[in-house]
MARBA-3410 file (N, C-alpha, C, O; in Angstrom, 1 decimal):
261
128.8,136.6,52.8,127.7,135.8,52.3,128.0,134.3,52.5,129.1,133.9,52.2 ~ 127.1,133.6,53.1,127.3,132.2,53.4,126.8,131.4,52.2,125.8,131.7,51.6 ~ 127.4,130.2,52.0,127.0,129.3,50.9,126.7,128.0,51.6,127.6,127.4,52.2 ~ 125.5,127.5,51.3,125.1,126.2,51.9,125.5,125.0,51.1,125.3,125.0,49.8 ~ 126.1,124.0,51.7,126.6,122.8,51.0,125.9,121.6,51.5,125.7,121.4,52.8
125.5,120.7,50.6,124.9,119.4,51.0,126.1,118.4,50.9,126.8,118.3,49.9 ~ 126.3,117.7,52.0,127.4,116.7,52.1,126.9,115.3,52.2,125.9,115.1,53.0 ~ 127.5,114.4,51.6,127.2,113.0,51.8,128.5,112.3,52.3,129.5,112.4,51.7 ~ 128.3,111.6,53.5,129.5,111.1,54.2,129.3,109.7,54.4,128.3,109.1,54.7 ~ 130.5,109.0,54.3,130.6,107.6,54.7,131.6,107.4,55.9,132.6,108.1,55.9
131.3,106.5,56.8,132.2,106.3,57.9,132.0,104.9,58.5,131.0,104.3,58.5 ~ 133.2,104.5,59.0,133.2,103.2,59.8,133.0,103.7,61.2,133.9,104.4,61.8 ~ 131.9,103.3,61.8,131.6,103.8,63.2,132.3,103.3,64.3,132.2,103.8,65.4 ~ 133.1,102.2,64.1,133.8,101.5,65.2,134.5,102.4,66.2,134.4,102.2,67.4 ~ 135.4,103.3,65.7,136.2,104.1,66.6,135.6,105.3,67.2,136.2,106.1,67.9
134.3,105.6,66.8,133.7,106.8,67.2,132.6,106.7,68.2,131.9,105.6,68.3 ~ 132.4,107.7,69.0,131.3,107.7,70.0,130.0,108.3,69.4,129.4,109.1,70.0 ~ 129.7,107.8,68.2,128.5,108.2,67.5,128.7,109.4,66.6,129.9,109.8,66.4 ~ 127.6,109.9,66.0,127.7,111.0,65.1,127.8,112.3,65.8,128.7,113.1,65.5 ~ 127.0,112.5,66.8,126.8,113.9,67.4,128.0,114.3,68.2,128.6,113.6,69.0
128.4,115.6,68.0,129.5,116.2,68.8,129.3,116.1,70.3,128.2,116.4,70.8 ~ 130.3,115.7,71.0,130.2,115.5,72.4,131.6,115.9,73.0,132.6,115.6,72.5 ~ 131.5,116.7,74.1,132.7,117.2,74.7,133.6,116.0,75.2,133.1,115.1,75.9 ~ 134.8,116.0,74.8,135.8,115.0,75.3,135.6,113.6,74.6,136.3,112.7,75.0 ~ 134.8,113.6,73.6,134.6,112.3,72.9,135.0,112.5,71.4,134.8,113.6,70.8
135.4,111.4,70.8,135.7,111.4,69.4,134.4,111.1,68.6,133.9,110.0,68.7 ~ 133.9,112.0,67.8,132.7,111.8,67.1,132.9,112.1,65.6,133.8,112.9,65.2 ~ 131.9,111.6,64.8,132.0,111.9,63.4,131.7,113.4,63.1,132.5,114.0,62.3 ~ 130.7,113.9,63.7,130.4,115.3,63.5,131.6,116.2,63.9,131.9,117.2,63.2 ~ 132.2,115.9,65.0,133.3,116.7,65.5,134.5,116.7,64.6,135.1,117.7,64.3
134.8,115.5,64.0,135.9,115.4,63.1,135.6,116.1,61.8,136.5,116.8,61.2 ~ 134.4,116.0,61.3,134.0,116.7,60.1,134.1,118.2,60.2,134.5,118.9,59.3 ~ 133.6,118.7,61.4,133.6,120.1,61.6,135.0,120.7,61.7,135.3,121.8,61.2 ~ 135.9,119.9,62.3,137.3,120.4,62.4,138.0,120.4,61.1,138.7,121.4,60.7 ~ 137.7,119.4,60.2,138.3,119.4,58.9,137.8,120.5,58.0,138.6,121.2,57.3
136.5,120.8,58.1,135.9,121.9,57.3,136.4,123.2,57.8,136.7,124.1,57.0 ~ 136.6,123.4,59.1,137.1,124.6,59.6,138.5,124.9,59.1,138.8,126.1,58.7 ~ 139.3,123.9,59.1,140.7,124.1,58.5,140.7,124.5,57.1,141.6,125.2,56.6 ~ 139.7,124.0,56.3,139.6,124.3,54.9,139.2,125.7,54.6,139.4,126.2,53.5 ~ 138.6,126.4,55.6,138.1,127.7,55.4,138.8,128.7,56.3,138.3,129.8,56.6
140.0,128.4,56.6,140.9,129.3,57.3,140.6,129.5,58.8,140.9,130.5,59.4 ~ 140.0,128.5,59.4,139.7,128.5,60.9,138.4,128.9,61.3,138.1,128.9,62.5 ~ 137.5,129.4,60.4,136.2,129.8,60.8,135.4,128.6,61.4,135.6,127.5,61.0 ~ 134.6,128.9,62.4,133.8,127.9,63.0,132.7,127.4,62.0,131.9,128.2,61.5 ~ 132.6,126.1,61.8,131.6,125.5,60.9,130.8,124.5,61.7,131.3,123.7,62.5
129.5,124.7,61.6,128.5,123.7,62.2,127.9,122.8,61.1,127.4,123.3,60.1 ~ 128.0,121.5,61.3,127.5,120.6,60.4,126.2,120.0,61.0,126.1,119.6,62.2 ~ 125.1,120.0,60.2,123.8,119.5,60.6,123.5,118.2,59.9,123.4,118.2,58.7 ~ 123.4,117.1,60.6,123.2,115.8,60.0,121.7,115.5,59.8,120.9,116.1,60.5 ~ 121.4,114.5,58.9,120.1,114.1,58.7,119.6,113.3,59.9,118.3,113.2,60.1
120.5,112.8,60.7,120.1,112.1,61.9,121.3,111.7,62.7,122.5,111.9,62.2 ~ 121.1,111.2,63.9,122.3,110.8,64.7,122.4,109.3,64.7,121.5,108.6,64.9 ~ 123.6,108.8,64.4,123.9,107.4,64.5,124.7,107.2,65.9,125.5,108.0,66.3 ~ 124.4,106.1,66.5,125.0,105.8,67.8,126.4,105.3,67.7,126.8,105.0,66.6 ~ 127.0,105.2,68.8,128.4,104.7,68.9,128.5,103.3,68.2,127.7,102.4,68.5
129.4,103.2,67.3,129.7,101.9,66.6,128.8,101.7,65.4,129.1,100.7,64.6 ~ 127.9,102.5,65.1,127.0,102.4,63.9,127.7,103.0,62.7,128.3,104.1,62.8 ~ 127.6,102.4,61.5,128.3,102.9,60.3,127.4,103.7,59.4,126.1,103.7,59.7 ~ 127.9,104.3,58.4,127.1,105.0,57.4,127.8,104.9,56.0,129.0,105.0,55.9 ~ 127.0,104.7,55.0,127.5,104.7,53.6,127.0,106.0,53.0,127.5,106.4,52.0
125.9,106.5,53.5,125.2,107.7,52.9,124.6,108.6,53.9,123.5,109.1,53.6 ~ 125.3,108.9,55.0,124.8,109.9,55.9,124.8,111.3,55.1,125.7,111.5,54.4 ~ 123.8,112.1,55.3,123.7,113.3,54.6,123.7,114.5,55.7,123.1,114.3,56.7 ~ 124.3,115.6,55.3,124.4,116.7,56.2,124.5,118.0,55.4,124.6,118.0,54.2 ~ 124.3,119.1,56.1,124.6,120.4,55.4,125.4,121.3,56.3,125.4,121.1,57.6
126.0,122.3,55.7,126.8,123.3,56.5,126.8,124.6,55.7,126.6,124.5,54.5 ~ 127.1,125.7,56.3,127.2,127.0,55.7,128.6,127.4,55.7,129.2,127.5,56.8 ~ 129.2,127.6,54.5,130.6,128.1,54.4,130.7,129.6,54.2,129.8,130.1,53.5 ~ 131.7,130.2,54.7,131.8,131.7,54.6,132.2,132.2,53.2,132.1,133.4,52.9 ~ 132.6,131.3,52.3,132.9,131.6,50.9,132.6,130.5,50.0,132.4,129.4,50.4
132.6,130.8,48.7,132.3,129.8,47.7,133.5,129.0,47.4,134.6,129.5,47.2 ~ 133.4,127.6,47.5,134.4,126.7,47.2,133.9,125.7,46.3,132.8,125.1,46.5 ~ 134.6,125.4,45.1,134.1,124.4,44.2,133.9,123.0,45.0,134.8,122.6,45.7 ~ 132.8,122.4,44.7,132.5,121.1,45.5,133.7,120.1,45.4,134.0,119.4,46.4 ~ 134.2,119.9,44.2,135.3,118.9,44.0,136.5,119.3,44.8,137.1,118.4,45.4
136.8,120.6,44.9,138.0,121.0,45.7,137.7,120.8,47.2,138.6,120.4,48.0 ~ 136.5,121.1,47.6,136.1,120.9,49.0,136.3,119.4,49.4,136.8,119.1,50.4 ~ 135.8,118.5,48.5,135.8,117.1,48.8,137.3,116.6,49.0,137.6,115.9,50.0 ~ 138.1,117.0,48.1,139.5,116.5,48.1,140.2,117.1,49.3,141.0,116.5,50.0 ~ 140.0,118.4,49.6,140.7,119.1,50.7,140.2,118.5,52.1,141.1,118.2,52.9
138.9,118.3,52.2,138.4,117.7,53.5,138.9,116.3,53.7,139.3,115.9,54.8 ~ 138.9,115.5,52.6,139.4,114.1,52.8,140.8,114.0,53.1,141.3,113.0,53.7 ~ 141.6,115.0,52.7,143.0,115.0,53.0,143.3,115.2,54.5,144.4,114.9,55.0 ~ 142.3,115.8,55.2,142.4,116.1,56.6,141.7,115.0,57.5,142.2,114.7,58.6 ~ 140.6,114.5,57.0,139.8,113.6,57.8,140.6,112.3,58.2,141.5,111.9,57.4
140.3,111.7,59.3,140.8,110.3,59.6,140.3,109.3,58.5,139.3,109.5,57.9 ~ 141.1,108.2,58.4,140.8,107.3,57.3,139.4,106.6,57.5,138.9,106.0,56.5 ~ 138.9,106.6,58.7,137.6,106.0,58.9,136.4,106.8,58.4,135.3,106.3,58.4 ~ 136.6,108.1,58.0,135.6,108.9,57.5,135.9,109.4,56.1,137.1,109.8,55.8 ~ 135.0,109.4,55.2,135.2,110.0,53.9,134.0,110.9,53.4,132.8,110.5,53.6
134.3,112.0,52.9,133.3,112.9,52.3,133.1,112.4,50.9,134.0,112.6,50.1 ~ 132.0,111.8,50.6,131.7,111.2,49.3,131.4,112.3,48.3,131.8,112.2,47.1 ~ 130.6,113.3,48.6,130.3,114.3,47.7,129.9,115.6,48.4,129.5,115.6,49.6 ~ 129.9,116.7,47.7,129.5,118.0,48.2,128.7,118.7,47.0,129.1,118.6,45.9 ~ 127.7,119.4,47.4,126.9,120.1,46.4,126.3,121.4,46.9,125.8,121.4,48.1
126.4,122.4,46.2,125.9,123.7,46.6,124.3,123.7,46.5,123.8,123.2,45.4 ~ 123.7,124.0,47.5,122.2,124.0,47.6,121.6,125.3,48.1,122.4,126.2,48.5 ~ 120.3,125.5,48.0,119.7,126.7,48.4,119.6,126.7,49.9,119.8,125.7,50.6 ~ 119.4,127.9,50.5,119.3,128.1,51.9,118.1,127.3,52.5,118.1,127.0,53.7 ~ 117.2,127.0,51.6,116.0,126.2,52.1,116.2,124.8,52.4,115.4,124.1,53.0
117.4,124.2,51.9,117.6,122.8,52.1,118.1,122.6,53.6,119.0,123.4,54.1 ~ 117.5,121.6,54.2,117.9,121.3,55.6,118.1,119.7,55.6,117.1,119.0,55.3 ~ 119.2,119.3,56.0,119.5,117.9,55.9,118.5,117.0,56.7,118.2,115.9,56.3 ~ 118.1,117.5,57.8,117.1,116.7,58.6,115.7,117.0,58.3,114.9,116.1,58.0 ~ 115.3,118.3,58.2,113.9,118.6,58.0,113.4,118.3,56.5,112.2,118.1,56.3
114.4,118.4,55.6,114.0,118.1,54.2,113.9,116.7,53.8,113.5,116.3,52.7 ~ 114.4,115.8,54.7,114.5,114.4,54.4,113.1,113.7,54.3,112.2,114.1,55.1 ~ 112.9,112.8,53.4,111.7,112.1,53.2,111.7,110.7,53.7,110.7,110.1,53.8 ~ 112.9,110.2,53.9,113.0,108.8,54.3,114.5,108.4,54.4,115.4,109.1,54.0 ~ 114.7,107.2,55.0,116.0,106.7,55.2,116.0,105.2,54.9,115.0,104.5,55.1
117.2,104.7,54.5,117.4,103.3,54.3,118.5,102.8,55.2,119.6,103.4,55.2 ~ 118.2,101.9,56.0,119.2,101.2,56.9,119.3,99.8,56.5,118.4,99.1,56.1 ~ 120.5,99.2,56.6,120.7,97.8,56.5,121.3,97.3,57.8,122.1,98.0,58.5 ~ 121.0,96.0,58.2,121.6,95.4,59.3,122.1,94.0,58.8,121.4,93.2,58.3 ~ 123.4,93.8,59.0,124.1,92.6,58.5,124.4,91.6,59.6,125.0,92.0,60.6
123.9,90.4,59.4,124.1,89.3,60.3,125.1,88.3,59.7,125.0,88.0,58.5 ~ 126.0,87.8,60.5,126.8,86.7,59.9,126.9,85.5,60.9,127.1,85.7,62.1 ~ 126.7,84.3,60.3,126.9,83.1,61.1,127.9,82.2,60.4,128.1,81.1,60.8 ~ 128.5,82.7,59.3,129.7,82.1,58.7,130.8,83.1,58.5,130.5,84.3,58.6 ~ 132.0,82.6,58.4,133.1,83.6,58.2,132.9,84.2,56.8,132.8,83.5,55.8
132.9,85.6,56.8,132.7,86.3,55.5,133.9,86.1,54.6,135.1,85.9,55.1 ~ 133.7,86.3,53.3,134.8,86.1,52.3,135.8,87.3,52.4,137.0,87.2,52.1 ~ 135.3,88.5,52.9,136.2,89.6,53.0,136.3,90.1,54.4,135.3,90.2,55.1 ~ 137.6,90.3,54.9,137.8,90.6,56.3,137.1,91.9,56.8,136.7,92.0,57.9 ~ 136.9,92.9,55.9,136.2,94.1,56.3,134.8,93.9,56.6,134.2,94.8,57.3
134.2,92.8,56.1,132.8,92.6,56.5,132.6,92.2,58.0,131.5,92.4,58.5 ~ 133.7,91.7,58.6,133.6,91.5,60.0,133.4,92.7,60.8,132.8,92.7,61.9 ~ 133.9,93.8,60.3,133.8,95.1,61.0,132.4,95.7,60.9,132.0,96.6,61.6 ~ 131.7,95.2,59.8,130.4,95.8,59.5,129.2,94.8,59.6,128.2,95.0,58.9 ~ 129.4,93.8,60.4,128.3,92.8,60.6,128.4,92.3,62.0,129.4,92.4,62.7
127.3,91.8,62.5,127.2,91.2,63.8,127.2,89.7,63.8,126.4,89.1,63.1 ~ 128.1,89.1,64.6,128.2,87.7,64.6,127.2,87.1,65.5,127.0,87.5,66.7 ~ 126.4,86.1,65.0,125.4,85.4,65.8,125.4,84.0,65.5,125.9,83.6,64.4 ~ 124.8,83.1,66.3,124.7,81.7,66.0,123.6,81.5,65.0,122.6,82.3,65.0 ~ 123.6,80.5,64.2,122.5,80.3,63.2,121.2,80.1,64.0,121.1,79.6,65.1
120.2,80.7,63.3,118.8,80.7,64.0,118.2,79.3,63.9,118.4,78.6,63.0 ~ 117.4,79.0,65.0,116.7,77.7,65.0,115.6,77.7,64.0,115.3,76.6,63.5 ~ 114.9,78.8,63.8,113.8,78.9,62.9,113.9,80.1,62.0,113.3,81.2,62.3 ~ 114.5,79.9,60.8,114.7,81.0,59.9,113.4,81.5,59.4,113.2,82.7,59.2 ~ 112.5,80.6,59.0,111.2,81.0,58.5,110.4,81.9,59.4,109.8,82.8,59.0
110.4,81.6,60.7,109.7,82.4,61.7,110.4,83.8,61.8,109.6,84.8,61.9 ~ 111.7,83.9,61.7,112.4,85.2,61.7,112.0,86.0,60.5,111.7,87.2,60.7 ~ 111.9,85.4,59.3,111.5,86.2,58.1,110.1,86.6,58.2,109.8,87.8,57.8 ~ 109.2,85.8,58.8,107.8,86.2,58.9,107.7,87.3,60.0,106.9,88.2,59.8 ~ 108.5,87.3,61.0,108.5,88.3,62.0,108.9,89.6,61.4,108.3,90.7,61.7
109.9,89.6,60.6,110.4,90.8,59.9,109.3,91.4,59.0,109.1,92.6,59.1 ~ 108.7,90.6,58.3,107.6,91.1,57.4,106.5,91.8,58.1,105.8,92.7,57.6 ~ 106.2,91.2,59.3,105.1,91.7,60.1,105.3,93.1,60.6,104.3,93.8,61.1 ~ 106.5,93.6,60.6,106.8,95.0,61.1,106.4,96.1,60.2,106.2,97.2,60.7 ~ 106.2,95.8,59.0,105.8,96.9,58.0,104.5,97.6,58.3,103.6,97.0,58.8
104.5,98.9,58.1,103.3,99.7,58.3,103.5,100.9,59.1,104.6,101.2,59.5 ~ 102.4,101.7,59.3,102.4,102.9,60.1,102.0,102.5,61.5,100.8,102.0,61.6 ~ 102.8,102.8,62.5,102.4,102.4,63.9,103.2,103.2,64.9,104.1,103.9,64.6 ~ 102.8,103.1,66.1,103.5,103.7,67.2,104.6,102.7,67.7,104.3,101.6,68.1 ~ 105.8,103.2,67.6,107.0,102.3,67.9,107.6,102.5,69.3,108.7,102.3,69.5
106.7,102.9,70.2,107.2,103.2,71.6,107.9,102.0,72.2,108.7,102.1,73.1 ~ 107.4,100.8,71.8,108.1,99.6,72.4,109.5,99.4,71.9,110.3,98.6,72.5 ~ 109.8,100.0,70.8,111.1,99.7,70.1,112.1,100.9,70.2,113.1,101.0,69.5 ~ 111.9,101.8,71.2,112.8,102.9,71.3,113.0,103.2,72.8,112.6,102.4,73.7 ~ 113.8,104.2,73.1,114.0,104.6,74.5,113.5,106.0,74.7,113.5,106.8,73.7
113.0,106.3,75.9,112.4,107.7,76.1,113.4,108.8,75.8,114.6,108.7,76.2 ~ 113.0,109.8,75.1,113.9,111.0,74.9,113.3,112.2,75.6,112.1,112.2,75.8 ~ 114.1,113.1,76.1,113.6,114.3,76.7,112.7,115.1,75.8,112.9,115.3,74.6 ~ 111.6,115.7,76.4,110.7,116.5,75.7,109.7,115.7,74.9,109.8,114.5,74.7 ~ 108.6,116.4,74.5,107.6,115.7,73.7,108.0,115.3,72.4,108.7,116.0,71.7
107.7,114.0,72.0,108.1,113.5,70.7,107.2,112.4,70.3,106.9,111.5,71.0 ~ 106.7,112.5,69.0,105.8,111.5,68.5,106.7,110.2,68.2,107.8,110.3,67.7 ~ 106.1,109.1,68.6,106.8,107.8,68.3,106.1,107.0,67.1,106.3,105.8,66.9 ~ 105.3,107.8,66.4,104.6,107.2,65.2,105.5,107.3,64.0,106.0,108.5,63.7 ~ 105.8,106.2,63.3,106.6,106.3,62.1,106.0,105.2,61.1,105.3,104.3,61.5
106.4,105.4,59.8,106.0,104.5,58.8,107.2,103.7,58.3,108.2,104.2,57.9 ~ 107.1,102.4,58.4,108.1,101.5,57.9,107.6,100.9,56.5,106.7,100.1,56.5 ~ 108.2,101.4,55.4,107.7,101.0,54.1,108.2,99.6,53.7,107.4,98.9,53.1 ~ 109.4,99.3,54.1,109.9,98.0,53.7,110.7,97.4,54.8,111.5,98.1,55.5 ~ 110.6,96.1,55.0,111.4,95.4,56.0,111.7,94.0,55.3,110.8,93.2,55.2
112.8,93.8,54.7,113.1,92.6,53.9,114.3,91.9,54.4,115.3,92.5,54.9 ~ 114.3,90.6,54.1,115.4,89.7,54.5,116.1,89.2,53.2,115.4,88.6,52.3 ~ 117.4,89.5,53.1,118.1,89.2,51.9,119.2,88.2,52.3,120.2,88.5,53.0 ~ 119.1,86.9,51.8,120.2,85.9,52.2,121.5,86.3,51.6,121.6,86.8,50.4 ~ 122.6,86.1,52.3,123.9,86.4,51.9,124.8,85.1,52.2,124.4,84.3,53.0
125.9,85.0,51.5,126.7,83.8,51.7,127.2,83.7,53.1,127.4,82.6,53.6 ~ 127.4,84.8,53.7,127.9,84.8,55.1,126.8,84.9,56.1,127.1,84.7,57.3 ~ 125.6,85.1,55.7,124.5,85.2,56.7,123.3,85.8,56.0,122.7,85.2,55.2 ~ 123.0,87.0,56.5,121.8,87.7,55.9,121.9,89.2,56.1,122.6,89.7,57.0 ~ 121.2,89.9,55.2,121.1,91.4,55.3,119.7,91.8,55.5,118.8,91.4,54.7
119.4,92.5,56.5,118.0,93.0,56.8,117.9,94.4,56.3,118.8,95.3,56.7 ~ 117.0,94.8,55.5,116.9,96.1,54.9,115.6,96.8,55.4,114.5,96.2,55.3 ~ 115.7,98.0,55.9,114.6,98.8,56.4,114.5,100.1,55.7,115.5,100.9,55.7 ~ 113.4,100.4,55.2,113.1,101.8,54.6,111.9,102.4,55.2,110.9,101.8,55.3 ~ 112.1,103.6,55.8,111.0,104.2,56.5,111.1,105.7,56.3,112.1,106.3,55.9
110.0,106.4,56.8,110.0,107.9,56.7,110.9,108.5,57.8,111.1,109.7,57.8 ~ 111.3,107.7,58.8,112.2,108.1,59.8,112.3,107.0,60.9,111.4,106.1,60.9 ~ 113.3,107.1,61.7,113.5,106.1,62.7,113.9,106.7,64.0,114.5,107.7,64.1 ~ 113.4,106.1,65.1,113.7,106.5,66.5,115.0,105.9,66.9,115.5,105.0,66.3 ~ 115.5,106.5,68.0,116.7,106.0,68.6,116.6,104.5,69.0,115.6,104.1,69.7
117.5,103.7,68.5,117.5,102.2,68.8,116.4,101.4,68.1,116.4,100.2,68.2 ~ 115.6,102.1,67.3,114.4,101.4,66.7,114.9,100.3,65.8,114.4,99.1,66.0 ~ 115.8,100.5,64.9,116.2,99.4,64.0,116.9,98.3,64.8,116.6,97.1,64.5 ~ 117.7,98.6,65.7,118.4,97.6,66.4,117.5,96.8,67.3,117.7,95.6,67.5 ~ 116.4,97.4,67.8,115.5,96.6,68.6,114.5,95.9,67.7,114.0,94.8,68.1
114.2,96.4,66.6,113.4,95.6,65.6,114.2,94.3,65.2,113.6,93.2,65.2 ~ 115.5,94.4,65.0,116.3,93.3,64.6,116.4,92.3,65.8,116.3,91.1,65.7 ~ 116.5,92.9,67.0,116.6,92.1,68.2,115.3,91.2,68.4,115.4,90.1,68.8 ~ 114.1,91.8,68.2,112.9,91.1,68.3,112.8,90.0,67.2,112.3,88.9,67.5 ~ 113.2,90.3,66.0,113.2,89.3,65.0,114.1,88.1,65.3,113.7,87.0,65.1
115.2,88.4,65.9,116.1,87.3,66.3,115.5,86.5,67.5,115.7,85.3,67.5 ~ 114.8,87.2,68.4,114.2,86.4,69.5,113.2,85.5,68.9,113.1,84.3,69.4 ~ 112.4,85.9,67.9,111.5,84.9,67.3,112.2,83.8,66.6,111.8,82.6,66.7 ~ 113.3,84.1,65.9,114.0,83.0,65.2,114.7,82.1,66.2,115.0,80.9,65.8 ~ 114.9,82.5,67.4,115.5,81.6,68.4,114.4,80.9,69.4,114.8,80.3,70.3
113.2,81.2,69.0,112.0,80.6,69.8,112.0,81.2,71.2,111.5,80.5,72.2 ~ 112.5,82.4,71.4,112.4,83.1,72.7,111.3,84.0,72.7,110.9,84.6,73.8 ~ 110.6,84.2,71.6,109.4,85.0,71.5,108.6,84.5,70.3,109.2,84.1,69.3 ~ 107.3,84.4,70.5,106.5,84.0,69.4,105.9,85.2,68.6,106.0,86.3,69.1 ~ 105.3,84.9,67.5,104.8,86.0,66.6,103.6,86.7,67.3,103.5,87.9,67.1
102.8,86.0,68.1,101.7,86.7,68.8,102.3,87.7,69.8,101.8,88.8,70.0 ~ 103.4,87.4,70.5,104.0,88.3,71.4,104.5,89.5,70.7,104.4,90.6,71.2 ~ 105.1,89.3,69.5,105.6,90.4,68.8,104.5,91.3,68.3,104.6,92.6,68.4 ~ 103.4,90.7,67.9,102.2,91.5,67.4,101.6,92.3,68.6,101.1,93.5,68.4 ~ 101.6,91.8,69.8,101.1,92.5,70.9,102.0,93.8,71.2,101.5,94.9,71.5
103.3,93.7,71.0,104.2,94.8,71.2,103.9,95.9,70.1,104.0,97.1,70.4 ~ 103.5,95.4,68.9,103.2,96.4,67.8,101.8,97.0,68.0,101.7,98.2,67.7 ~ 100.9,96.2,68.5,99.5,96.7,68.6,99.3,97.5,69.9,98.4,98.4,70.0 ~ 100.1,97.2,70.9,99.9,97.9,72.2,101.3,98.4,72.7,102.0,97.7,73.4 ~ 101.7,99.6,72.2,103.0,100.1,72.5,103.3,100.2,74.0,102.5,100.6,74.8
104.5,99.7,74.3,104.8,99.6,75.7,106.2,100.1,75.9,107.2,99.4,75.7 ~ 106.4,101.4,76.3,107.7,101.9,76.6,108.5,101.1,77.6,108.0,100.6,78.6 ~ 109.7,100.8,77.2,110.6,100.0,78.1,110.3,98.5,78.0,110.8,97.8,78.8 ~ 109.7,98.1,76.9,109.4,96.7,76.7,110.7,95.9,76.7,111.7,96.4,76.1 ~ 110.7,94.7,77.3,112.0,93.9,77.3,112.3,93.3,75.9,111.9,92.1,75.7
113.0,94.0,75.1,113.3,93.6,73.8,114.9,93.6,73.7,115.5,94.6,74.1 ~ 115.5,92.6,73.1,116.9,92.6,72.8,117.3,93.7,71.9,116.6,93.9,70.9 ~ 118.4,94.5,72.2,118.9,95.5,71.3,120.1,94.8,70.6,121.1,94.5,71.2 ~ 120.0,94.7,69.3,121.1,94.1,68.5,122.3,94.9,68.5,122.2,96.2,68.7 ~ 123.5,94.3,68.4,124.8,95.1,68.5,124.9,96.2,67.4,124.3,96.1,66.3
125.6,97.2,67.8,125.7,98.4,66.9,126.5,98.1,65.6,126.1,98.7,64.6 ~ 127.4,97.2,65.7,128.3,97.0,64.5,127.7,96.5,63.3,128.2,96.5,62.2 ~ 126.4,95.9,63.4,125.8,95.4,62.2,125.0,96.4,61.5,124.5,96.1,60.4 ~ 124.8,97.6,62.0,123.9,98.6,61.5,124.6,99.6,60.6,125.7,100.1,61.0 ~ 124.0,100.0,59.5,124.6,100.9,58.6,123.5,101.8,58.0,122.5,101.3,57.5
123.7,103.1,58.1,122.8,104.1,57.4,123.2,104.2,55.9,124.3,104.7,55.7 ~ 122.4,103.6,55.0,122.9,103.5,53.6,122.5,104.8,52.8,123.3,105.2,51.9 ~ 121.4,105.4,53.1,120.9,106.4,52.2,119.9,107.3,52.9,119.1,106.8,53.7 ~ 119.9,108.6,52.6,118.8,109.5,53.1,118.1,109.9,51.8,118.7,110.4,50.9 ~ 116.8,109.8,51.8,116.0,110.2,50.6,115.5,111.6,50.7,115.0,112.1,51.8
115.5,112.4,49.6,115.0,113.7,49.6,114.0,113.9,48.5,112.8,114.0,48.8 ~ 114.4,113.9,47.2,113.4,114.2,46.2,112.6,112.9,45.8,111.4,113.0,45.6 ~ 113.3,111.8,45.7,112.6,110.6,45.3,111.8,110.0,46.4,112.1,110.1,47.6 ~ 110.7,109.3,46.1,109.9,108.6,47.1,110.7,107.5,47.7,111.2,106.7,46.9 ~ 110.7,107.4,49.0,111.4,106.2,49.6,110.8,104.9,49.1,111.5,103.9,49.0
109.5,104.8,48.9,108.8,103.6,48.5,109.4,103.1,47.1,109.8,102.0,47.0 ~ 109.3,104.0,46.2,109.8,103.7,44.8,111.3,103.4,44.8,111.7,102.4,44.2 ~ 112.1,104.1,45.6,113.5,103.9,45.7,113.8,102.5,46.3,114.7,101.8,45.9 ~ 113.0,102.2,47.3,113.2,100.9,47.9,112.9,99.7,47.0,113.7,98.7,46.9 ~ 111.9,99.9,46.2,111.6,98.8,45.2,112.7,98.7,44.1,113.0,97.6,43.7
113.3,99.8,43.8,114.3,99.8,42.8,115.6,99.0,43.3,116.4,98.6,42.5 ~ 115.7,98.9,44.6,116.9,98.2,45.2,116.7,96.7,45.3,117.7,96.0,45.5 ~ 115.4,96.2,45.2,115.2,94.8,45.3,115.9,94.0,44.3,115.9,94.3,43.1 ~ 116.5,92.9,44.8,117.2,92.1,43.9,118.7,92.4,43.7,119.4,91.6,43.1 ~ 119.1,93.6,44.1,120.5,93.9,44.0,121.3,93.2,45.1,120.8,92.8,46.1
122.6,92.9,44.7,123.5,92.2,45.7,124.1,93.3,46.5,124.9,92.9,47.4
END
C-alpha cells in the first residue's frame, strides 16, 4: 500500500539546472528523488512538483507530493532526507495526505518574489538571492508599470511557446513594490504563472523605469498579446517561489502579507 506525502521544499537554485529531472544534469527534483529512494530502501520514488522553476531560480516554499511504499512518520522522513540532501536543498516539512491531493492540480495560486539590489546588502547571502541592477532613472514610472499588470489577461507576450496546446490566460491578483534598504522586492500573487512570465514582467517594469519603454507600450503588450515580443527577461537569481496556496484564497493570503518585512 502506498502512502502519499505532501512535501514543502526550500532550495538555493544557483547550482542546479532547474527543478525538473533531466538526464545528465543536476536538478532539485533529481536530488530529492535520490534522497527519498535511499530512505525507503532503494525503491524508485517519483516526486511531482507544484511547478517547474528554471535554472538558477530559488524556492522557499516549493510544494510537491510523492507516494512512499510504507508509512514513515513525517518528522523522521524530514530528518532522514535532510541528512542525505546537499546543503542547498532542505525538506522543510512532510505531511501525510489523501490520494486525491496533487501538488500541481490542487494548487490554487502561487506567490513569487523578485529581489532587486542597487546597494550592497547587509547580509552576504542576499547577494545570491537578488539581481544587481543600476538605480532606476524613474522609480515612480516603474512602480506604476508594476501596478498596471494586475488582472486577468492573456500573457502570451510574457512567455515562450511551449509544445502542445496551452492557455496563456492567467490572473495576477497582486503585483506590489516593496522598498528595501538594499533595493526593492517585487511581489507577485496569481492563480498560476507561465514559463518566464514573472522574469519578463520584471524585465518590462525595469524597461519602463529606465525610459526604454513607456507605459503605453506596456499596455499595448497587455491588451494585444504578441508571442515573442521583445521584452527583457530579468536574471534568474532574483526570483524565488515563496509559497504555493491550496486551501486558503491567494487573494486573502496576499493581503495578509502586506506590510511584512
